[in-house]
C-alpha positions in Angstrom: 0.0 0.0 0.0 1.2 3.5 -0.9 -0.1 6.8 0.6 0.8 10.0 -1.1 0.5 13.0 1.3 0.8 16.7 0.6 1.0 19.2 3.4 0.7 22.9 2.6 0.5 26.2 4.4 2.5 29.3 5.3 6.1 29.2 6.3 6.3 29.1 10.1 3.2 26.8 10.5 5.4 23.7 10.9 4.5 22.1 7.6 7.9 20.7 7.0 8.2 19.5 10.6 4.9 17.7 10.5 5.9 16.1 7.2 9.3 15.0 8.6 7.6 13.5 11.6 5.2 11.5 9.5 8.2 10.3 7.3 10.2 9.3 10.4 7.2 7.5 11.9 6.8 5.5 8.7 10.5 4.7 8.6 10.4 3.4 12.2 7.5 1.2 11.1 9.7 -0.3 8.4 7.9 1.4 5.6 9.6 2.9 2.5 9.4 6.7 2.8 10.1 9.9 0.9 10.1 13.4 2.3 10.4 16.3 -0.1 10.2 19.8 1.4 9.5 22.9 -0.7 9.1 26.5 0.5 9.0 30.0 -1.0 11.6 32.7 -0.7 10.8 33.5 2.9 11.0 31.0 5.7 8.2 32.7 7.7 5.1 33.9 6.0 6.0 32.6 2.5 4.4 29.4 1.2 5.6 26.0 2.3 4.6 22.5 1.2 5.9 19.1 1.8 5.4 15.8 -0.1 5.5 12.6 2.0 5.1 9.1 0.6 4.7 6.2 2.9 4.7 2.8 1.2 5.2 -0.9 1.6 7.1 -1.0 -1.7 10.0 1.0 -3.1 9.2 4.6 -4.1 9.9 5.6 -7.7 9.6 9.4 -7.4 9.4 11.7 -4.4 7.0 14.1 -6.2 3.4 14.0 -5.0 1.2 15.6 -7.7 -2.0 13.6 -6.9 -2.2 13.3 -3.1 -4.3 10.6 -1.4 -4.2 12.9 1.7 -4.0 16.7 1.6 -3.4 18.6 4.8 -3.9 22.4 4.3 -3.3 25.0 7.0 -4.5 28.1 5.0 -6.9 29.1 2.3 -4.4 29.7 -0.5 -3.2 26.1 0.0 -6.7 24.8 -0.3 -7.4 26.9 -3.3 -4.2 25.6 -5.0 -4.3 21.9 -4.2 -7.9 20.9 -3.6 -8.4 19.8 -7.2 -5.2 17.6 -7.2 -6.5 15.2 -4.6 -7.4 11.8 -6.0 -11.1 10.8 -6.0 -11.8 9.0 -2.8 -8.9 10.9 -1.1 -9.0 12.8 2.2 -8.6 16.5 2.8 -7.8 17.9 6.3 -8.4 21.6 6.6 -7.6 24.0 9.5 -11.0 25.6 9.8 -9.7 28.3 12.0 -7.9 29.8 9.0 -10.0 28.4 6.1 -13.4 30.0 5.9 -14.8 27.9 3.1 -15.8 24.3 2.6 -14.2 22.2 -0.1 -15.9 22.1 -3.5 -15.3 18.4 -4.0 -18.0 15.8 -3.4 -15.8 12.8 -4.3 -13.4 13.2 -1.4 -13.8 13.0 2.4 -13.1 16.3 4.1 -12.3 16.9 7.8 -12.5 20.4 9.2 -10.4 20.8 12.3 -10.0 24.1 14.2 -6.4 23.3 14.8 -5.0 26.8 15.2 -7.8 27.7 17.6 -7.3 24.5 19.6 -3.5 25.2 19.8 -4.1 28.7 21.1 -6.6 27.4 23.7 -4.1 24.8 24.9 -1.3 27.3 25.3 0.7 25.9 22.4 -0.1 28.4 19.6 2.7 26.9 17.4 1.5 23.3 17.4 -1.6 23.4 15.2 0.4 21.3 12.7 0.8 18.5 15.2 -2.9 18.7 16.2 -3.7 18.2 12.5 -1.2 15.4 12.3 -3.0 13.6 15.2 -6.3 13.7 13.3 -4.7 12.5 10.1 -3.2 9.5 11.9 -6.7 8.8 13.4 -8.6 9.1 10.1 -6.1 7.4 7.8 -4.2 4.8 9.8 -1.1 5.6 7.7 1.0 5.1 10.8 0.2 3.7 14.2 -0.3 5.6 17.4 2.3 3.5 19.2 5.9 4.7 19.3 5.1 8.4 18.6 7.7 9.5 21.1 10.4 7.6 19.2 9.6 9.4 16.0 9.3 12.8 17.7 12.8 12.1 19.2 14.1 12.0 15.7 12.7 15.3 14.6 12.8 17.4 17.8 16.3 18.7 18.1 18.3 18.1 21.3 18.3 21.8 22.1 14.5 21.7 22.0 14.1 18.4 23.9 11.7 20.2 26.3 9.2 20.4 23.4 9.0 16.7 22.8 6.2 16.2 25.4 4.1 19.2 24.2 4.4 17.9 20.6 3.3 14.5 21.8 0.4 16.0 23.7 -0.7 18.0 20.6 -0.7 14.8 18.5 -2.8 13.0 21.1 -5.2 16.0 21.3 -5.8 16.0 17.5 -6.1 12.2 17.5 -8.7 12.2 20.3 -11.0 14.7 18.6 -14.0 13.0 17.1 -15.1 14.7 13.9 
């Protein structure tokens, strides 16, 4: 089984971090993975997107042009990538920052107020991980077990104090029934 994931939003929203986490989690589950980051000219405020492929078989190309799963953190990203999702795919949208519904009837869409939830929980920079938790719940692309091991690979040693808050954010998103 192969799952093509595209994450998109503004720079500074943790798009690349969330993608890297999913890739490491897949790797620790003995899957074939690909992680391809892309961002605009500015690190913060510019556009950022990340292609992640998690597969049971070798991956031929790291490019995700037709995602099975689209995670969008802002309206420009939804506008740009909504039509690319394969029929039967899943779209995860941060409804705090995206004021419209998807136009597609052939995909399953999950609206999650991730930015609002992150602010309310005192972790305003972790909307990305709240979204990631819901993606794990709804897709099963990786398991819930061993999250801390994967986070340990992507949270730098100098920010080790953020490992537990990232883990809590994933669990918060996972626990939300939509």
